[in-house]
Residue frames relative to the residue before (quaternion, step in Angstrom):
aa qw qx qy qz dx dy dz
E 1.0000 0.0000 0.0000 0.0000 0.00 0.00 0.00
S 0.4157 -0.7199 0.5019 0.2388 3.54 -0.89 0.96
T 0.1109 -0.7837 0.6084 0.0579 3.55 -1.06 0.78
A 0.5317 -0.6294 0.4601 0.3308 3.56 -1.15 0.63
R 0.1018 -0.7893 0.6039 0.0448 3.54 -1.08 0.77
G 0.4374 -0.7072 0.4987 0.2447 3.54 -1.07 0.76
P 0.7434 -0.4057 0.2902 0.4456 3.56 -1.34 0.05
R 0.6417 0.5311 -0.3416 0.4353 3.60 0.97 -0.80
A 0.6535 0.5043 -0.3114 0.4709 3.57 1.00 -0.84
D 0.6384 0.5229 -0.3278 0.4600 3.58 1.02 -0.80
Q 0.6532 0.5043 -0.3181 0.4667 3.58 0.98 -0.82
T 0.6371 0.5217 -0.3243 0.4657 3.57 1.02 -0.82
S 0.6519 0.5108 -0.3089 0.4676 3.58 0.99 -0.87
L 0.6418 0.5258 -0.3223 0.4558 3.59 0.99 -0.84
C 0.6556 0.5060 -0.3091 0.4676 3.58 0.93 -0.92
S 0.6453 0.5172 -0.3131 0.4670 3.55 1.02 -0.86
C 0.6340 0.5389 -0.3198 0.4532 3.55 1.03 -0.85
L 0.6755 0.4894 -0.2955 0.4657 3.56 0.84 -1.01
S 0.6334 0.5294 -0.3308 0.4573 3.58 1.02 -0.78
D 0.6671 0.4986 -0.3025 0.4635 3.58 0.93 -0.90
L 0.6453 0.5178 -0.3193 0.4621 3.58 0.99 -0.85
S 0.6624 0.5087 -0.3057 0.4572 3.55 0.94 -0.89
S 0.6584 0.5049 -0.3130 0.4622 3.57 0.95 -0.87
A 0.6450 0.5162 -0.3200 0.4638 3.58 0.97 -0.84
G 0.6519 0.5084 -0.3102 0.4694 3.56 0.98 -0.84
G 0.6484 0.5277 -0.3118 0.4515 3.57 1.03 -0.81
I 0.6493 0.5066 -0.3100 0.4751 3.57 0.99 -0.87
A 0.6507 0.5117 -0.3109 0.4670 3.57 0.94 -0.91
G 0.6663 0.5089 -0.3009 0.4544 3.55 0.94 -0.90
G 0.6423 0.5318 -0.3198 0.4498 3.57 1.03 -0.82
I 0.6519 0.5038 -0.3075 0.4761 3.59 0.96 -0.87
E 0.6732 0.5085 -0.2907 0.4514 3.55 0.89 -0.98
I 0.6475 0.5282 -0.3229 0.4444 3.60 0.96 -0.85
C 0.6498 0.5235 -0.3172 0.4506 3.59 0.96 -0.88
I 0.6778 0.4903 -0.2877 0.4663 3.58 1.03 -0.78
T 0.8316 0.2881 -0.0986 0.4644 3.56 0.78 -1.04
F 0.3753 0.7718 -0.4721 0.2016 3.62 1.19 -0.03
P 0.5842 0.5804 -0.4041 0.3982 3.68 0.93 -0.62
T 0.6364 0.5083 -0.3457 0.4660 3.61 1.05 -0.63
E 0.6183 0.5230 -0.3350 0.4817 3.59 1.13 -0.66
Y 0.6259 0.5387 -0.3255 0.4606 3.58 1.02 -0.83
V 0.6826 0.4838 -0.2853 0.4675 3.59 0.83 -1.02
K 0.6286 0.5364 -0.3351 0.4526 3.60 0.96 -0.86
T 0.6819 0.4930 -0.2914 0.4551 3.58 0.87 -0.95
Q 0.6523 0.5102 -0.3218 0.4589 3.59 0.94 -0.84
L 0.6620 0.4998 -0.3119 0.4634 3.59 0.94 -0.84
Q 0.6642 0.4973 -0.3090 0.4648 3.59 1.04 -0.73
L 0.6636 0.4905 -0.2995 0.4789 3.59 1.13 -0.62
D 0.6029 0.5959 -0.3394 0.4077 3.56 1.22 -0.57
E 0.1609 -0.8303 0.5303 0.0583 3.57 -0.27 1.27
K 0.5393 -0.6589 0.4364 0.2906 3.51 -0.97 1.00
A 0.6716 0.5371 -0.2968 0.4151 3.56 1.05 -0.78
N 0.6045 0.6762 -0.3180 0.2759 3.61 1.17 -0.39
P 0.1240 0.6125 -0.0608 -0.7783 2.05 2.06 -1.43
P 0.7379 -0.4232 0.2641 0.4546 3.62 -1.22 0.04
R 0.4496 -0.6907 0.5096 0.2471 3.53 -1.09 0.80
Y 0.7980 0.2622 -0.1102 0.5314 3.57 1.04 -0.80
R 0.3903 -0.7242 0.5252 0.2177 3.56 -1.11 0.77
G 0.7833 -0.1847 0.1219 0.5809 3.58 1.25 -0.14
I 0.7826 -0.3387 0.2411 0.4633 3.56 -1.35 -0.15
T 0.6910 0.4892 -0.2856 0.4490 3.59 0.79 -1.05
D 0.6566 0.5098 -0.3075 0.4631 3.57 0.97 -0.86
C 0.6245 0.5365 -0.3320 0.4604 3.59 1.03 -0.78
V 0.6668 0.4945 -0.2971 0.4718 3.59 0.92 -0.92
S 0.6926 0.4902 -0.2903 0.4424 3.59 0.82 -0.99
Q 0.6506 0.5057 -0.3224 0.4659 3.60 0.99 -0.78
T 0.6518 0.5234 -0.3156 0.4491 3.57 0.96 -0.86
V 0.6808 0.4801 -0.2853 0.4738 3.57 0.87 -0.97
R 0.6507 0.5317 -0.3208 0.4370 3.59 0.99 -0.81
H 0.7682 0.3795 -0.1920 0.4786 3.58 0.93 -0.88
H 0.8205 0.2244 -0.0823 0.5193 3.59 1.05 -0.73
G 0.5077 -0.6350 0.4333 0.3889 3.59 1.24 -0.10
V 0.7191 -0.4295 0.3118 0.4485 3.56 -1.31 0.09
K 0.6162 0.5669 -0.3506 0.4195 3.59 1.04 -0.73
G 0.5410 0.6258 -0.3965 0.3981 3.60 1.22 -0.37
L 0.6217 0.5488 -0.3292 0.4515 3.57 1.19 -0.58
Y 0.6970 0.4368 -0.2584 0.5065 3.59 1.31 -0.20
R 0.3200 0.7485 -0.5109 0.2761 3.58 1.25 0.41
G 0.7959 0.2567 -0.2079 0.5074 3.59 -0.73 1.06
L 0.4177 0.7304 -0.4535 0.2937 3.59 1.31 -0.04
S 0.6377 0.5770 -0.3395 0.3809 3.58 0.90 -0.93
S 0.6414 0.5355 -0.3404 0.4313 3.59 0.98 -0.78
L 0.6696 0.4733 -0.3018 0.4864 3.60 1.04 -0.73
L 0.6313 0.5332 -0.3418 0.4476 3.59 1.02 -0.73
Y 0.6787 0.4897 -0.2918 0.4630 3.58 0.88 -0.94
G 0.7372 0.4349 -0.2337 0.4612 3.57 1.09 -0.65
S 0.5029 0.7091 -0.4085 0.2782 3.59 1.22 -0.36
I 0.6895 0.4797 -0.2949 0.4555 3.60 0.90 -0.89
P 0.6907 0.4393 -0.3177 0.4785 3.67 0.75 -0.83
K 0.6059 0.5536 -0.3644 0.4399 3.60 1.07 -0.65
S 0.6864 0.4661 -0.2799 0.4830 3.58 0.88 -0.93
A 0.6030 0.5602 -0.3565 0.4422 3.57 1.07 -0.72
V 0.6824 0.4685 -0.2850 0.4834 3.58 0.89 -0.93
R 0.6644 0.5352 -0.3153 0.4157 3.60 0.83 -1.00
F 0.7701 0.3628 -0.2088 0.4814 3.57 0.61 -1.11
G 0.6058 0.5576 -0.3576 0.4407 3.57 1.10 -0.63
V 0.6890 0.4586 -0.2775 0.4879 3.59 0.88 -0.96
F 0.6394 0.5266 -0.3396 0.4457 3.59 0.94 -0.80
E 0.6707 0.4914 -0.3015 0.4667 3.58 0.90 -0.90
M 0.6384 0.5306 -0.3250 0.4531 3.57 0.97 -0.84
L 0.7017 0.4592 -0.2685 0.4741 3.58 0.88 -0.95
S 0.6762 0.5021 -0.3079 0.4425 3.58 0.90 -0.89
N 0.6115 0.5461 -0.3543 0.4498 3.60 1.09 -0.63
Q 0.6711 0.4854 -0.2870 0.4813 3.56 1.17 -0.61
M 0.7652 0.4167 -0.1833 0.4552 3.58 1.11 -0.69
K 0.4628 0.6716 -0.4594 0.3516 3.60 1.24 0.02
D 0.4933 -0.6577 0.4747 0.3143 3.58 -1.12 0.62
E 0.7751 -0.3667 0.2449 0.4525 3.56 -1.34 -0.04
A 0.6929 0.4678 -0.2678 0.4788 3.57 1.13 -0.67
G 0.5383 -0.6443 0.3913 0.3767 3.57 1.29 0.05
K 0.5283 0.6337 -0.3999 0.3993 3.57 1.26 0.39
L 0.2377 -0.7491 0.6037 0.1337 3.57 -1.05 0.83
D 0.2713 -0.7752 0.5425 0.1763 3.60 -0.54 1.11
S 0.7045 -0.5079 0.3000 0.3947 3.57 -1.26 0.39
T 0.6304 0.5375 -0.3430 0.4427 3.60 1.01 -0.72
R 0.6777 0.4609 -0.2860 0.4965 3.57 0.95 -0.86
G 0.5878 0.5590 -0.3624 0.4590 3.58 1.14 -0.57
L 0.6231 0.5355 -0.3258 0.4678 3.57 1.08 -0.77
V 0.6637 0.5041 -0.2999 0.4641 3.58 0.93 -0.93
C 0.6591 0.5029 -0.3050 0.4687 3.59 0.95 -0.87
G 0.6496 0.5139 -0.3075 0.4683 3.55 1.02 -0.83
L 0.6221 0.5395 -0.3308 0.4610 3.57 1.04 -0.79
G 0.6616 0.5046 -0.2993 0.4670 3.58 0.93 -0.91
A 0.6535 0.5104 -0.3094 0.4656 3.58 0.98 -0.86
G 0.6672 0.5192 -0.2978 0.4434 3.57 0.96 -0.88
V 0.6501 0.5125 -0.3144 0.4646 3.57 0.98 -0.85
M 0.6733 0.4999 -0.3003 0.4545 3.58 0.91 -0.89
E 0.6800 0.4726 -0.3120 0.4657 3.60 0.89 -0.84
A 0.6024 0.5627 -0.3568 0.4395 3.60 1.13 -0.63
V 0.7123 0.4634 -0.2564 0.4606 3.56 0.84 -1.00
L 0.7613 0.4229 -0.2162 0.4414 3.58 0.82 -0.99
V 0.8372 0.1774 -0.0450 0.5153 3.59 0.97 -0.81
V 0.7428 0.4943 -0.2696 0.3623 3.55 0.55 -1.21
C 0.6515 0.5449 -0.3453 0.3992 3.61 0.83 -0.87
P 0.7089 0.4172 -0.2943 0.4866 3.66 0.71 -0.88
M 0.6251 0.5465 -0.3371 0.4437 3.59 1.04 -0.76
E 0.6996 0.4623 -0.2647 0.4762 3.58 0.89 -0.97
T 0.6176 0.5493 -0.3491 0.4415 3.59 1.01 -0.76
I 0.6664 0.4901 -0.2951 0.4781 3.58 0.92 -0.93
K 0.6366 0.5348 -0.3257 0.4502 3.60 0.95 -0.86
V 0.6892 0.4850 -0.2840 0.4573 3.58 0.81 -1.03
K 0.6486 0.5137 -0.3229 0.4596 3.60 0.96 -0.84
F 0.6431 0.5190 -0.3253 0.4596 3.60 0.99 -0.80
I 0.6722 0.4901 -0.2966 0.4690 3.58 0.90 -0.93
H 0.6654 0.4986 -0.2969 0.4696 3.58 0.95 -0.91
D 0.6286 0.5635 -0.3245 0.4265 3.58 1.01 -0.84
Q 0.6258 0.5704 -0.3402 0.4090 3.58 1.02 -0.77
T 0.7053 0.4417 -0.2661 0.4865 3.60 1.12 -0.58
S 0.4846 0.6631 -0.4370 0.3668 3.59 1.27 0.01
A 0.6287 -0.5415 0.3990 0.3902 3.57 -1.24 0.48
N 0.7936 0.0970 -0.0342 0.5997 3.58 1.07 -0.80
P 0.2212 -0.8013 0.5424 0.1221 3.61 0.12 1.26
K 0.2173 -0.8254 0.5139 0.0858 3.58 -0.87 0.94
Y 0.6563 0.4926 -0.3277 0.4682 3.62 1.20 -0.23
R 0.2552 -0.8071 0.5192 0.1180 3.59 -0.56 1.19
G 0.7895 -0.1039 0.0820 0.5993 3.59 1.19 -0.34
F 0.7560 -0.4041 0.2500 0.4503 3.56 -1.30 0.12
F 0.7455 0.4188 -0.2487 0.4550 3.58 0.59 -1.12
H 0.6212 0.5192 -0.3414 0.4775 3.58 1.07 -0.70
G 0.6589 0.5246 -0.3063 0.4436 3.56 0.95 -0.87
V 0.6609 0.4956 -0.3047 0.4742 3.57 0.91 -0.92
R 0.6458 0.5260 -0.3182 0.4527 3.56 0.97 -0.88
E 0.6694 0.4971 -0.2963 0.4657 3.60 0.99 -0.83
I 0.6314 0.5315 -0.3278 0.4598 3.58 1.01 -0.82
V 0.6899 0.4642 -0.2781 0.4809 3.58 0.88 -0.97
R 0.6456 0.5340 -0.3277 0.4367 3.61 0.99 -0.79
T 0.7651 0.3847 -0.2001 0.4760 3.58 0.89 -0.92
Q 0.8117 0.2531 -0.1101 0.5148 3.59 1.05 -0.70
G 0.4634 -0.6707 0.4545 0.3591 3.57 1.24 -0.21
I 0.7374 -0.3794 0.2977 0.4729 3.56 -1.30 -0.07
R 0.5715 0.6031 -0.3774 0.4089 3.58 1.13 -0.63
G 0.5955 0.5985 -0.3562 0.4003 3.57 1.15 -0.58
T 0.6891 0.4307 -0.2777 0.5124 3.58 1.23 -0.39
Y 0.7011 0.4282 -0.2649 0.5049 3.58 1.28 0.04
Q 0.2711 0.7594 -0.5414 0.2380 3.58 1.05 0.73
G 0.8188 0.2296 -0.1753 0.4960 3.55 -1.06 0.76
L 0.2125 0.8171 -0.5152 0.1473 3.60 1.14 0.56
T 0.6521 0.5201 -0.3271 0.4440 3.60 0.88 -0.92
A 0.6791 0.4837 -0.2896 0.4701 3.57 0.89 -0.97
T 0.6460 0.5230 -0.3211 0.4539 3.59 1.04 -0.77
V 0.6380 0.5133 -0.3241 0.4737 3.59 0.98 -0.83
L 0.6578 0.5010 -0.3081 0.4706 3.59 0.95 -0.89
K 0.6733 0.5010 -0.2979 0.4548 3.57 0.95 -0.89
Q 0.7229 0.4382 -0.2604 0.4665 3.60 0.74 -1.04
G 0.6185 0.5415 -0.3477 0.4509 3.57 1.03 -0.74
S 0.6991 0.4422 -0.2715 0.4920 3.58 0.87 -0.94
N 0.5668 0.6015 -0.3703 0.4240 3.59 1.11 -0.70
Q 0.7695 0.3786 -0.2004 0.4737 3.54 0.59 -1.19
A 0.5812 0.5613 -0.3809 0.4496 3.60 1.11 -0.57
I 0.6783 0.4814 -0.2853 0.4762 3.59 0.90 -0.95
R 0.6980 0.4925 -0.2925 0.4299 3.58 0.80 -1.01
F 0.7097 0.4333 -0.2813 0.4790 3.60 0.82 -0.91
F 0.5805 0.5571 -0.3765 0.4593 3.61 1.13 -0.53
I 0.6836 0.4755 -0.2823 0.4764 3.59 0.88 -0.99
M 0.6717 0.4990 -0.3084 0.4524 3.60 0.87 -0.92
T 0.6594 0.5004 -0.3126 0.4659 3.58 0.92 -0.88
S 0.6513 0.5204 -0.3083 0.4581 3.59 0.96 -0.88
L 0.6970 0.4703 -0.2783 0.4643 3.58 0.86 -0.96
R 0.6351 0.5203 -0.3309 0.4652 3.59 1.02 -0.76
N 0.6680 0.4929 -0.3019 0.4687 3.58 0.90 -0.91
W 0.6360 0.5225 -0.3251 0.4656 3.59 1.03 -0.80
Y 0.6849 0.4978 -0.2888 0.4469 3.59 0.89 -0.95
K 0.7105 0.4571 -0.2595 0.4679 3.58 0.94 -0.87
G 0.2290 -0.8078 0.5153 0.1718 3.59 1.14 -0.53
D 0.8053 -0.2335 0.2045 0.5050 3.55 -0.80 -1.04
N 0.6562 0.4832 -0.3086 0.4906 3.57 1.28 0.05
P 0.2187 -0.8247 0.5080 0.1186 3.63 0.03 1.26
N 0.6742 0.4949 -0.2907 0.4648 3.61 1.21 -0.43
K 0.4074 0.7253 -0.4672 0.2995 3.60 1.28 0.03
S 0.3896 -0.7343 0.5125 0.2152 3.56 -0.84 1.02
I 0.2367 -0.7588 0.5911 0.1367 3.57 -1.13 0.72
N 0.4538 -0.6884 0.5019 0.2613 3.57 -0.80 1.04
P 0.5776 -0.6198 0.4011 0.3483 3.62 -0.94 0.84
M 0.6308 0.5371 -0.3418 0.4436 3.59 1.04 -0.70
I 0.6406 0.5020 -0.3198 0.4850 3.56 1.09 -0.73
T 0.6132 0.5361 -0.3373 0.4720 3.57 1.05 -0.78
G 0.6504 0.5199 -0.3065 0.4613 3.57 0.98 -0.86
A 0.6458 0.5110 -0.3167 0.4707 3.57 1.00 -0.83
F 0.6373 0.5142 -0.3199 0.4765 3.59 0.99 -0.86
G 0.6535 0.5220 -0.3095 0.4524 3.58 0.99 -0.86
A 0.6443 0.5170 -0.3170 0.4659 3.58 1.01 -0.83
I 0.6355 0.5164 -0.3239 0.4738 3.59 1.02 -0.79
A 0.6526 0.5094 -0.3068 0.4696 3.57 0.97 -0.89
G 0.6499 0.5181 -0.3117 0.4605 3.57 0.99 -0.83
A 0.6546 0.5110 -0.3110 0.4623 3.58 0.93 -0.89
A 0.6379 0.5334 -0.3247 0.4507 3.57 0.97 -0.85
S 0.6700 0.4927 -0.3061 0.4633 3.59 0.97 -0.81
V 0.6175 0.5451 -0.3461 0.4491 3.61 1.06 -0.69
F 0.7139 0.4328 -0.2608 0.4847 3.58 0.80 -0.99
G 0.6683 0.5348 -0.2957 0.4243 3.56 1.15 -0.61
N 0.8567 0.1233 -0.0398 0.4992 3.61 0.96 -0.69
T 0.2595 0.7749 -0.5349 0.2146 3.62 1.09 0.54
P 0.5993 0.5513 -0.3878 0.4318 3.68 0.95 -0.61
L 0.6481 0.4952 -0.3178 0.4835 3.60 1.02 -0.73
D 0.6260 0.5380 -0.3321 0.4566 3.58 1.09 -0.71
V 0.6364 0.5190 -0.3238 0.4700 3.59 1.01 -0.80
I 0.6546 0.5061 -0.3065 0.4705 3.59 0.92 -0.92
K 0.6390 0.5307 -0.3160 0.4584 3.58 0.96 -0.90
T 0.6596 0.5146 -0.3087 0.4526 3.58 0.90 -0.92
R 0.6653 0.4924 -0.3092 0.4683 3.59 0.91 -0.88
M 0.6692 0.5126 -0.2980 0.4478 3.59 0.99 -0.82
Q 0.7229 0.4262 -0.2332 0.4913 3.58 1.22 -0.47
G 0.5203 0.6631 -0.4009 0.3591 3.60 1.28 -0.13
L 0.6946 -0.4768 0.3430 0.4153 3.55 -1.32 0.06
E 0.7155 0.4007 -0.2445 0.5174 3.60 1.24 -0.33
A 0.2446 0.8078 -0.4988 0.1972 3.56 1.20 0.57
H 0.5526 0.6368 -0.3909 0.3692 3.60 1.20 -0.48
K 0.5694 0.6102 -0.3799 0.3988 3.60 1.23 -0.34
Y 0.7241 0.4197 -0.2275 0.4978 3.57 1.21 -0.43
K 0.3922 -0.7374 0.5077 0.2115 3.55 -0.85 0.99
S 0.7918 -0.0642 0.0907 0.6006 3.57 1.11 -0.71
T 0.7101 -0.4197 0.3363 0.4543 3.56 -1.33 0.04
M 0.6689 0.4948 -0.2990 0.4672 3.59 0.93 -0.89
D 0.6370 0.5249 -0.3262 0.4608 3.58 1.01 -0.80
C 0.6234 0.5386 -0.3253 0.4641 3.57 1.03 -0.80
A 0.6650 0.5058 -0.2990 0.4610 3.58 0.90 -0.96
M 0.6753 0.5014 -0.2955 0.4532 3.58 0.92 -0.90
K 0.6630 0.4981 -0.3097 0.4651 3.61 0.99 -0.77
I 0.6124 0.5301 -0.3476 0.4724 3.59 1.05 -0.71
M 0.6712 0.4957 -0.2934 0.4665 3.57 0.89 -0.95
R 0.6869 0.5065 -0.2864 0.4354 3.58 0.88 -0.96
H 0.7899 0.3552 -0.1691 0.4705 3.58 0.84 -0.99
E 0.8171 0.2701 -0.1123 0.4968 3.60 1.07 -0.66
G 0.4882 -0.6832 0.4277 0.3347 3.58 1.22 -0.25
S 0.7047 -0.4982 0.3177 0.3928 3.55 -1.30 0.32
A 0.5871 0.5983 -0.3771 0.3939 3.61 1.09 -0.61
A 0.5827 0.6036 -0.3705 0.3986 3.60 1.14 -0.58
F 0.6121 0.5691 -0.3511 0.4221 3.59 1.15 -0.52
Y 0.7262 0.3775 -0.2463 0.5192 3.59 1.25 -0.15
K 0.2836 0.7493 -0.5375 0.2631 3.57 1.16 0.61
G 0.8141 0.2504 -0.1917 0.4876 3.56 -1.02 0.83
T 0.3557 0.7644 -0.4838 0.2350 3.61 1.23 0.18
V 0.6793 0.5145 -0.3078 0.4233 3.60 0.84 -0.96
P 0.7073 0.4177 -0.3021 0.4838 3.67 0.71 -0.87
R 0.6260 0.5279 -0.3485 0.4561 3.60 1.05 -0.66
L 0.6219 0.5583 -0.3386 0.4323 3.58 1.02 -0.79
G 0.6643 0.5098 -0.3086 0.4512 3.58 0.93 -0.91
R 0.6948 0.4775 -0.2834 0.4571 3.56 0.87 -0.94
V 0.6988 0.4941 -0.2906 0.4280 3.58 0.78 -1.02
C 0.6361 0.5317 -0.3420 0.4423 3.61 0.93 -0.82
L 0.6760 0.4727 -0.2897 0.4854 3.57 0.94 -0.89
D 0.6181 0.5643 -0.3279 0.4382 3.56 1.00 -0.89
V 0.7284 0.4392 -0.2517 0.4618 3.57 0.64 -1.13
A 0.6234 0.5444 -0.3393 0.4470 3.59 1.02 -0.78
I 0.6829 0.4903 -0.2873 0.4591 3.61 0.82 -1.02
V 0.6920 0.4958 -0.2918 0.4362 3.57 0.79 -1.04
F 0.6966 0.4628 -0.2940 0.4628 3.60 0.89 -0.83
I 0.5862 0.5535 -0.3786 0.4547 3.62 1.09 -0.59
I 0.6984 0.4557 -0.2757 0.4782 3.58 0.79 -1.02
Y 0.6074 0.5630 -0.3395 0.4459 3.59 1.03 -0.80
E 0.7007 0.4663 -0.2690 0.4683 3.58 0.82 -1.02
E 0.6709 0.5025 -0.3093 0.4491 3.58 0.95 -0.84
V 0.6344 0.5107 -0.3351 0.4737 3.59 1.03 -0.71
V 0.6087 0.5440 -0.3481 0.4608 3.59 1.04 -0.75
K 0.6474 0.5200 -0.3200 0.4563 3.61 0.94 -0.88
V 0.6656 0.5033 -0.3035 0.4600 3.58 0.91 -0.92
L 0.6737 0.4988 -0.2984 0.4564 3.58 0.88 -0.92
N 0.6289 0.5329 -0.3382 0.4540 3.58 1.02 -0.74
K 0.6494 0.5059 -0.3135 0.4734 3.59 1.03 -0.77
V 0.6425 0.5245 -0.3177 0.4595 3.58 1.01 -0.85
W 0.6735 0.4990 -0.3005 0.4551 3.57 0.91 -0.92
T 0.6479 0.5356 -0.3220 0.4355 3.56 1.02 -0.84
S 0.7202 0.4492 -0.2503 0.4657 3.57 1.02 -0.81
E 0.5489 0.6287 -0.4118 0.3658 3.62 1.19 -0.27
């Protein structure tokens, strides 16, 4: 039987909802990262591999074979811990900010159009970049880059973080902030724009029409692919700005200009293939769980 609830109860329910959505997204992200992290590792190594050095790797297969030969299979998981520790707070910020903004921007009928979805996604991406993603990605890139050094110095996650902060201060975990904000902002703007557009197209004039999880997953994969092709150049710049040789670059623009001058435009799409595989699966899984949790919560609220 339905009972009336006041504003305080509604606010409590909303906070609980956002918390549940964030936790579900974090769990989904953690599972996905464990499965697909080797593709993230290979993407990062290829992006760090500078043509002028000359290149260490001849391609994806060569990168995998060299890593396994020198470091074993576990070498493909170097830097995983930083993404695992950051997955839940990252999802909490992303979906929490998106829900907060979208609730403010929906029209009278409770519908969020694709343009407003883009704006909400942009806001969510910028916030997650500043609060979580930049330090998480900086630590990940440094760990991966360190493994290819002649004398690796990071013995584990906590030792590595302690060494980075000791030698470079907190700023050492915030390298490439501008590039990260640009990357994450465009990432989420593109993904939520595509997801909102596809959801609105599928539902048509019936906002209550249910979407099968497989269709949600397909929409998520499309959104993920669009973000990869749309902002991989920013991802390459971000990776270079966060590597152990970031001191060579004066700024994000300087990094971009040096890549273009020394390696050509093709260098801005290094690591596209492994990144495409990981991101499509990542976005598909997270949006499936996100949508299913929303359905469950709506049923719970209706029956209260």
